[in-house]
C-alpha positions, 0 to 999 in steps of 0.5 A: 133340816127342820121337819115339821111345824113344831119348830116355829111354835112360839108359846106364851104364858098369856094365851087365851086358854091359859087365862081361862084356866087361871080364871077358873082357879086351875093351872094348865094341866100337865101329866108325867107318864112313866111309859116303862120302868125298864132300864139299862143303866146302873145309876146309884141315884135311881131305884130302877137301875138294872141291878135292882131285880124286880118285875119290870113293866111297860105300858102299851100304845093303845092304852096310852092313847086312851090316856092322852085322849082323856088328857086332851078332853081335860085341857091338859097341855103338857105331857112327859114320857119318862122311864126307866129308859124311854128310848128302849121304847122309841117307836112306841113313844114316838107314836104316842107323841104324834098322837098327843100332837094331833089331838092338840097337846102342845108341850110334849117331852121325853128323854134318855139316859144317854145309852144311844150315844155309846159307840161313837167310834163305830162306822154306823154311829152317825147314821143311827143318830140321824135316824133317832133324831129324825124320828123324834123331830118328826113326831112333834116332840117339844123337849128332849132331855139327856141325863148328864151327872157330872162335869167329870166324864169318869163320874158320869160314865161310871155311875151310869155304866155307859162308857163312851157316852160323853164323846157320843153326845158331843158328836151327836148334838150337831146332828140333832141340831140339823133336825131342829131339835136342841136337847137339854142337859138334865142334871140330877144334882149329886155330890160328885157333879164336879168330880170324885177327887174333891168330895164335899165336906160333910159329917160332924165337921160340916162347914156350911161355907165350905160346902157352899163353895164346893158346890159353887165350883161344881155348878160352874164346872157343870154348866161350862162342861155341858156348854162345851159339849154343845147343849143350849138348855140345862135343867137341874133336878133337885136331889130325889132322896127320901128323909130317913124317917120315910119309907122308900116304897111311899114314892111311886116313882122309884127314881129315888135312892138312899145312896149317899150319891144324892143324899143330903141333910137339911143343912147341906141342902140349904148350902147347896141351893144357895150355891145353885141360886148364886151360880145361875146368873153367871150362865144365863146369858150363855145357856137357857137354864130352866131352874127358876131362881124365885123357886130356889129362893122359896126353897132356901127360905123353907130350909131356913125355917120359913115354911110359909115362903113357898107356894104349895104344889099343885100335884094332884090338882092340875099335875099328875103322875101315871105309873107303868105298873098299874096304869093308875094316876097319882098326885105326883111321883112322890105321893105313892099312897094316894092312888087316884085310879085311871086318868080317864075316870077322874073328874077334875072338877070334883078335886079341891082346887086349894093346894096344900102340899109341901112334902118334897123338894122335887122340882117337877111339879114344885117349880111350876107351882111356885112360878104360877103362884103369883099368877093364881093370886092375880086372879083370885087373891089380888090383895095378897099378891100386892102385899107379897110383891110390895113387902118382899122386894127381893122375891118380886124382883126375882119372880119378874126376872124369871118371867122375863127370862123364860120369855127370852128363852122362848119358854125352853122350846127345844125346837128353836135355837137359842136367841143369843141377842135376847139372852145377852140382856141377862149378862151379870154386868147389866143386871145386878146379881142377887145374892142368896137370901140372908146375904148382907148385900141382897138387892132392894132394887125397885120393881120398875128396874126388875121389869126393865 
């Protein structure tokens, strides 16, 4: 039951508009709009949890449409409506999504903390889900995410304060599929993604290998769990915690926390990212996993001391965050002290195009900046690119494999069912699995093999 033409879109990175942007030294723009900071969940990892008492704010449709018009005029191609809990404003956001679609913005995302899946044992549950799925599908939405915190039902529902939601997800996903919408499971990486019973080793007795193995098992459990629920796309949000010497108020997007639930030391992050890096290949032929391994490799090298390994983030240059409290624009959700004013007043051509920021791990802008880095070099620093790809064979193989994989995933178009024939080419048996950086058996396969 596909309700609009969005389902048939097959995007490509190498569209004419994208090539024009790259040639000008820019990436196709994307903006995160925090439509509301109201929330009805109790997540330990988020400062917007309902128990935090402060004045809540919500944008309005007319102002948001004005922002969207300014985005279209500046050739922004992607917009994400986030919260708080976006679906507390479902009808308003759906109207904004339709407007974005009608003015030519192609990649439109929103999601939910999962509260809509409560009460799956009630007689009106299926009718409610049909109504929500139809609303979102008809709006022109490209991607719809659902937050899932753990492979353990108790951990997820206790943390969210939303009992019964996992059973509701399992019942609701086939209904979304009827409308040609394949939601993504969105994991905010935390200490308990595998459950409460066996917390990761930490503190003065920290054992890097034990920590790594703990999260290897945890990621395996999580991917298998969301697959069993019926999800076909999975994303992993890197821990949105702040370092001890940072003031939490610096982040304008308060989906952050100092809680141990998501707080990791640099040593722990290194082991965690290695575990994720090594687990992804086991599931790429079964799930569309958004996390790019080339970006993870850069993060791993960063935490090993090679701060030049990664590309700088394009936040504040091509990517932006708009806050619900003042409707102002910021380079990202992290750099909250850099108020850029109203988006419709910004002259993008006056912004220095040279990226420099490596202040955080957050994947929202960091991962696309990393993936696009070699493409930018292709147009503007071909000698630098050639040197990087030829001297770092492990990175070049990973980056090329990520690009091929994204294409096999139809660039994570949630309006298309997964193409299992394309994904099957990424079975570990067919491709040699790269171990995390600094492992003894890291592959030195020639570039031609990586291209396939």
